N, C-alpha and C positions, 0 to 999 in steps of 0.2 A: 522570600527564602529561595524560590526557584531562580530568580535573577542572580542571587548570591551564589547559588550552585553553578550557574552557567559561567559567571565571571571566574570563579575559583578553578574550574576545569576547562577553561577556554581552549587551551592548546590541545588537550586530550580530545575534546569533542570535535575540534576542527579536523584533526587527523582521522578520527573515527568517521566523520562525515565524508572525507575524501575516500577512505577505504570502502564505505558503503556505496558511494557513488560509482567507484571503479568496479565493484562487484556487480552493481546494477547494469552498468554499461556492457560488461562481459557476460551477462546472463545467457546470451545465445550461444556461447562457446561450449557450454556443458563441461566446464573444467572438473576433473575428477575430485570427489570429496569436497566440493565447494560448500556443502552443508557445515563442514567443520569450521569454516570461516564465519558462517552465520552465528555459530555458538560462541566463537571467539569475540565477535562484536558484542554479543549479549554479556559475556563475562567481563569484558573491559568496561562496559557501561555500569555494571554492578559495582566493580572496583572503584569507579569514579564517584559513585554515591558513598561508598565506605570512606573514601579519601576525604570527601567533603565533610562527613560526620566527624572524622578525626580532627580536622583543623577547626571545625566549628566548636567542638567540645573543649578545645584549647583556647578559645576566645580569639582566634586568628581571622575570623570573618566578620563581616558587618552585621550579621544576624545572629542573635543568641536567644533561644526560647526562654522567656522569663519564668515559665512554670517549672523548669528543671532545676533541681538543687545540685549540689556538688557531687553527691554520690551517684545521682542519675547520669551526670556527665561522664564520670569515670566508667560506669557500666556501659554506656553507649560507645565510648571509646574502645573498651575492651572487645566488644562484639565487632565493631568496625575493623579494628586492627587484626583480630583473629580471622575475619572473613577475607581480608586482603591477603594475608600470608598463606591461607589455604588455597585461594583461587589462582594466584599467580603461576604456580608450576603447571596447572592444568591448561593454561593458555598455550604454553609452549608444547605441552603434550599433545594437544589437538593438532598442532601443525606437524608434529612427528608422525602422527597416525595417518596423515595424508599419504605418505610415501612408505610407511612401514608395512612390510608384507607379513601375512600370517596372523591369525587370531591369537595364537600363543604368544607371539612377540608383543602384541598390543597389551595383553594382560601383564606380561613381564615388565614392560616399560611403565605401566600404571602404578606399580608397587611403590616407587620412591615418593610419588605425589600423595599416595594414600598414607604412607608412613608419616610424611610431613604433616598431613591433616590431623592424624591422631595425636601427634605431638602438640599441636597448637589448640585443639578443641578445648582441653581443660582450662586454658587461660581465659576463655570467655566466661567461665563461672568463678573466676577469682583465684584459681590455682596459680602458684608461683613456680611451676615446673619449667616453663620456657620463658615467659615474660609476664610482667604485671605493670599496673599503673599505681604509683605510690600515692600517699596522702596529699602530696603537692601537685598531683596530676602530671607527674613526670614518668616517662617510659623507662622501665628497668627490664633487664633481661639476663638470662643465663647463657652459657656457650651453646646450648641446644637451639637457641634462636637462629643460629647460623645455618640450620638445616634448610631453611627456605632458599638461601643463597646457593648452598651446595647443590640442592636438587635442581634449581634453575640452571646452574652452570653445567651440570651433567646433561640436562636436556638440550641446552644450546649446543654443546659439543656434539652430542648425538645427532642433532638436527644437521649440523655442519657435515659430519662424516657421512650420514645417510644420504644427504642431498648430493654430495659430490660423487658418492658411489652409485646412487640410483641414476643420476644424469651424467655419468662419466663420458658417455658417447656424444653428448651434446656440446654446444659451444662452450669451451672452457672459460671464455671471457665472462660468462654469466656467474662464474664462481666468485668474482669480485663482489657481487651483490651479497651472497651468503657470508662471505668473509667480513663484510661491513656489519652485518647483523651480529656476528660473534664479537667483534671489537666493541660495538655499542653496548651489548649485553654485559660483557665482562667489566667494562668501565663503570657503568652505572651501578652494578652490583657491588663493586669494590668501594666506590665512593660512598654509597649509602651505608654499607656495613661498617665503615670507619667514621660515620657521622660527619663526613666532609661535605657531602651534598645530599640533600633530601628534597622530596617533593617533585622529583623529575622521573621517578621510576615508571609511573603509569604512562606519561606522554612518550617516553623513549620506548616502552614496551609496545605501545600502539604504533609507533613509527616502524619498529622492527617487523610487526605483523604486516603492515602495509608494504614494506620492502619485500618481505618474503612472498606476499601475494603477487607482487609485480614480477618477482623472480619466477614463480610457477607459471604465471601467465605468459611470460616471454618464452619459456621452454615449450609450453603447450602450443603456442602459436607457431613456433619453429617446427614442432612435430606435424602440425596441420599443413604447413608449407611443404615439408618433405613428403607427406602423404599425397599432397596434391601433385607434386612433381612425379612421384611414383605412379600415381593414377594416370597422369597424362602419358607417361612412358608406356604404361600397360595398354592404354587406348591405342597409342600409335602401333605397338606390337600386334595388338588384336586386329587392327585394320590391315596391317601388312599380311598377317596370317590369313585374314578373310580374303584379301586380294589374291593371295597365292592359291587359296582354295577355290575361289570363284573363276578366275581366268586361267584356263588350262593352256599351257604353251603348245601342246600337241594340237588342240582344237584350233588355235590361232594359226599355227603353221598350215594345218590342213585347209582352213578357210582361205588363207592367202593363195595356196596352190590351186584351190578350186576356182577362185576369182581369176587367177592368171590363165587358167585353161579356158574359162568362159570368155575371156577377152578375145581369144583367138577364134572361138567357135560361135558364141552367142553374146554379142556386145550388150544387147538390151537386157538380157538376163544377168550379165556381169554387173551392170549398173545397179540393178535391183539387189543383187547379192551384196554389193558394196554398201548400199543403204542399210540393209539388214545387219551387216557386220558393224557398221557405225552405231546403229541403235543398240546392238548387243553390248558393245563396249561402253556406251554412254550409261546404260542401265547399271552396269556393274560398278563403274566409277562413281556414279551417283549414290549407290548403296554404301560405298566406302565412306563418303562424306557425311551421309545422314542415314539414320535407321528409322525414318518416319513411316507411318502407315500410308498406303496408297490405295486407290480404288482397284477393285478386282479387274475392271476393264483394262487399266494401265498395266497390271501384272500379266494379263493375257497377251497384251501387245509385246511385252518382254519375252514371253514364251514363244509367240509366233515368230519373233525375230530370230530366236535360237533355232526353232524348227525349220525355218526357211533356209538357214545355213546348213542344217543337217540334211534337208531334202536335196540340197544342191550337190551333195555327194552321191553320184549316180551308182556307186558300187553297191548300195543297198536300196531296196524298195521299201520306203517308210510311208505308211498310210496313217493319217491323223484324222480322228473323228472327234467333233465337238458336240457336246450335249449340255449347253449352259442354260439351265432353267432359273438360276438365281445369279444375278450379277451386281445388284445394288448393295454392296457392302465393301468394307475396307480390309486390307490384308497387309502384313509386313512385306515390304518390297523384296523381290527376289526370294520368296519363300516357296513358290510353286515351280519356278524355273529349274532349281537344282533337282527337284523330284522328277520332272520331265526329262532333264538331262541324264539322270541316272537310268531312267527307263530306256532312253535311246541308246546309251552306251553299254548297258549291262542287262537290260530287260529283254530286248528282242534279239532274234538270231542274227548271225552274221549276214544272212541274205536279206534280212528285213523283217517287217511285221507290222502289226496295227497297234497304235496307242490311242486310247480313248480318254478324253478329258471331259469331265462332267462336273456340274455344280448344282447343288440342291439344298433344301432345308430339311433338317431332321432333328427332332427333340430339342427345339429351341437353339439349334446350332446351324451354322452354315458349313457344308461339307464340300470340299473340292477333291474329287476322286480321279486318280490317274491309274489306268489299267493297261498293261501291256500283254500281248498275246504270245510272246516268245518264251523260250526256255533258257534264256541267258542266265548268267550268274550275277545276282545283285550284290551290292556292297552293303546293303542295309543291315544284314545280320553281322557281318564281319566288317566293322567300321575301320578300314585301313585305306590308305591312299588319300590323295587330295580330294577326290570326289566324295569319299566317305566323310571327310572333314566338313565339306559343304552341307551334307545331309545332317550331320551332328549339329552344326551351327544353326541350321534351319529349325531343328527341334528346340534349341535353347532360345532362339529369337521369338518363336511362336509362343513359348511359355512366358517369356519375360514381357513381351509387348502386348499380348492380348489374351493371356491365359489359354492359348490354343495348344494343340498337340498334333503330332504326326504319328499315325499308326500304319504299319506296313505288314502285309500278309503275303508271304511268298509260298506259292504252290507249284507243282510240276507243270501246270498249264498256264502259268503267268503270275504276275505280281500285281497286287492292288495296294496303292498308297493313298491314304485318306488324310487330308489336312482338315482339322476340325476347329472351327472358330466359334466360341460361345457368343450368343446375342445377349449383351448385357443391358442395353438401353431398352426400357419398357416400351417407349414410343416406337422404336425400331421393330420390336417384337410384334406390336399391334399392327404395324404397317404391313408386315409380311404374313399376317395370320389369314 
């Protein structure tokens, strides 16, 4: 009997298998409302069973249960046909619900399928309200039997209109796919209703479902591609913004002028300053290319390169004090340097001052503290200007890359900025205990 069923529904099952395989292949795409297609596969499989029972009870298959009498065959055929005519509209309805917005619209579109079901249910119990099987095992019907075709055609047209409207901004060439579905659905419904062609409704329905799934998958992949392009553009824009916030034209011009002056007065110091300036630029460009974590010692080297350039400006007396008690940890690159840069430019007085950089462990966190002794105006509270953008970016990167944070406390006697990095690795915690 199983072999007989497989032979009878061979085309339907092959298309159903292709649909299931395609869905399995695309399982990683997380296509919206993909569960609806799972239900569609189940409903089509149930219809294929009903369809087999229909042809079996007419003696059109190789297998016929000997224990069934003529009345049993008519009863089975009534139930099978009723089930088919009730389920068919729900298959298209599930596809509509994928793109139909609003719960109220879902309920409204369900009504035609529900009405059609109520019309056909009495037929399963022998009522001759819509259709019946006569004493010769022949199918008879009233005009109400056309309700299943009318509801399906309404749903197919709705699916066409909603799909075109919902995806109107996408590639219009894909509308050829949905148009094909409409043509196939109308053709098979017309031919079956006129008894010109029968037995092909389920295979064609399955083919339409597969075609619509391919249609949605094509659109979804196109959306993913557009999102990827937009993301790449955003990354490029962010990098340019980061580059603008990191490298200050005024500081570059000032450094070049200092180097030019030193070449005339102190060539050895000029060479050292050129090396520091090169290290400063390398660190910033490296940060644009990658946002990896680096060792704290490497970040201190970046800071020292900047401070060396700042100290080369003899118009201010800048004193740097280091108190580094913890150095064996990692930090987002160029996260301390903007804080120190902010202290140099806005923390200390115009005549100079002292900046203390310390690192220590507190409450299962590494703390990098920058303290300035001046009474300058910081940009930490009023985040405007390019340097403030750098401080803001530092906060975001600390949070995203290591769940860290930047805390700034401004007082009349100076400003304290703490970079706090949690110690997440238990082994690392024990090592520093």
